[in-house]
C-alpha positions in Angstrom: 96.1 68.0 100.1 99.4 66.3 100.4 101.9 67.6 103.0 103.8 70.2 100.9 106.1 71.4 103.7 109.4 69.6 104.5 110.3 71.8 107.5 109.6 75.1 109.2 112.3 77.0 111.1 111.4 79.7 113.5 114.2 82.0 114.7 114.2 85.1 116.9 116.7 87.4 118.5 116.4 88.0 122.2 118.1 91.2 123.4 119.6 91.6 126.8 116.7 93.7 128.0 114.1 91.1 127.0 112.9 88.2 129.1 113.4 84.8 127.6 110.1 83.4 128.8 108.3 86.2 126.8 110.3 85.4 123.6 109.5 81.7 124.1 105.8 82.6 124.5 106.0 84.5 121.2 107.4 81.5 119.5 104.8 79.2 121.0 102.1 81.4 119.4 103.3 80.2 116.0 103.1 76.5 116.9 99.8 74.7 116.8 98.5 73.9 120.2 98.5 70.1 119.5 102.3 70.1 119.2 103.3 73.2 121.1 104.4 71.4 124.3 106.5 68.9 122.4 108.3 71.4 120.3 108.7 74.1 123.0 111.2 71.8 124.7 113.3 71.7 121.5 114.0 75.4 121.2 117.8 75.9 121.0 119.8 79.0 121.9 123.0 80.5 120.8 124.6 83.4 122.6 126.5 86.2 120.8 128.2 89.4 121.9 126.9 92.5 120.2 128.9 95.4 118.7 128.8 97.3 122.1 129.6 94.1 124.1 125.9 93.5 124.9 124.6 89.9 125.1 122.4 88.8 122.2 120.7 85.4 122.2 119.3 83.7 119.1 116.5 81.3 119.8 115.6 78.8 117.1 113.2 75.9 116.6 113.3 73.6 113.6 110.2 71.4 112.9 111.3 68.6 110.6 108.3 66.2 110.6 106.3 66.9 107.5 102.9 66.6 109.2 103.9 68.9 112.0 105.7 71.3 109.7 102.7 71.5 107.3 100.4 72.0 110.3 102.6 74.8 111.7 102.7 76.5 108.3 98.9 76.2 108.1 98.5 77.6 111.6 100.7 80.6 110.8 99.2 81.6 107.4 95.6 80.8 108.2 95.9 82.9 111.5 96.7 86.0 109.4 93.9 88.3 108.7 92.3 88.2 105.3 94.1 91.5 104.4 97.5 90.1 105.5 96.9 86.9 103.6 96.4 89.0 100.5 99.6 91.0 101.2 101.4 87.7 101.6 100.1 86.3 98.3 100.8 89.6 96.5 104.4 89.8 97.8 105.0 86.0 97.3 107.7 86.4 94.6 109.8 88.5 96.9 109.6 85.9 99.6 110.8 82.8 97.7 114.4 81.9 97.0 115.8 79.7 94.2 115.2 76.5 96.2 111.5 77.3 96.7 111.9 78.2 100.4 109.4 80.7 101.6 110.5 83.5 104.0 108.1 85.3 106.4 108.6 87.7 109.2 106.1 87.8 112.0 105.8 90.6 114.6 107.5 89.5 117.8 105.4 91.8 120.0 102.1 90.7 118.4 103.1 87.0 118.8 103.8 87.6 122.4 100.3 89.0 122.7 98.9 85.9 121.0 98.4 87.3 117.5 100.1 86.4 114.2 100.8 89.4 112.0 103.3 90.0 109.2 106.0 92.5 110.0 109.3 93.9 108.7 112.4 95.0 110.5 114.4 93.8 113.5 111.7 93.0 116.0 110.4 89.9 114.2 110.4 86.2 114.2 111.9 84.9 111.1 110.1 81.9 109.5 111.7 79.8 106.8 109.4 77.2 105.2 111.1 74.6 103.1 108.9 72.7 100.6 109.0 69.0 99.7 109.2 70.0 96.1 111.1 73.2 95.0 108.4 74.0 92.4 105.6 74.2 94.9 103.0 76.9 94.2 102.9 78.6 97.6 99.9 80.8 96.6 97.8 77.7 95.8 99.0 75.9 99.0 98.0 78.9 101.1 94.6 79.2 99.4 93.9 75.5 99.8 95.0 75.3 103.4 93.1 78.3 104.5 89.9 77.6 102.7 89.6 74.4 104.7 89.5 76.4 107.9 
């Protein structure tokens, strides 16, 4: 299979009460071991002030190399349980924008514990997967990537 992924962006909110090393650990769970050390050094942060004056930090990592981006996407989706892969495939239409970008939300707590699980809500890691070609069939890509494992 060709490398169908142009880039993967991982973004997460760190609240004042959370330790940054734990949030970074959660992000690292989503990165394949082969490239984890290299990309962990590239995590950027932006600090905001919340509505009540509290400090909020947004951590973000962009993986732009096609090989690494495709490998990261494969790692994320193929680490999901069979049931969660089915949920992902069944909800695919709601997760794709007009440019073909695929949006996932991964549980921040589970990622910290070393597991990759789909989630909804605020306590998530936002994953944006940009395709090389906007007309990519994400269902087929996921099925092909994960059957090779």
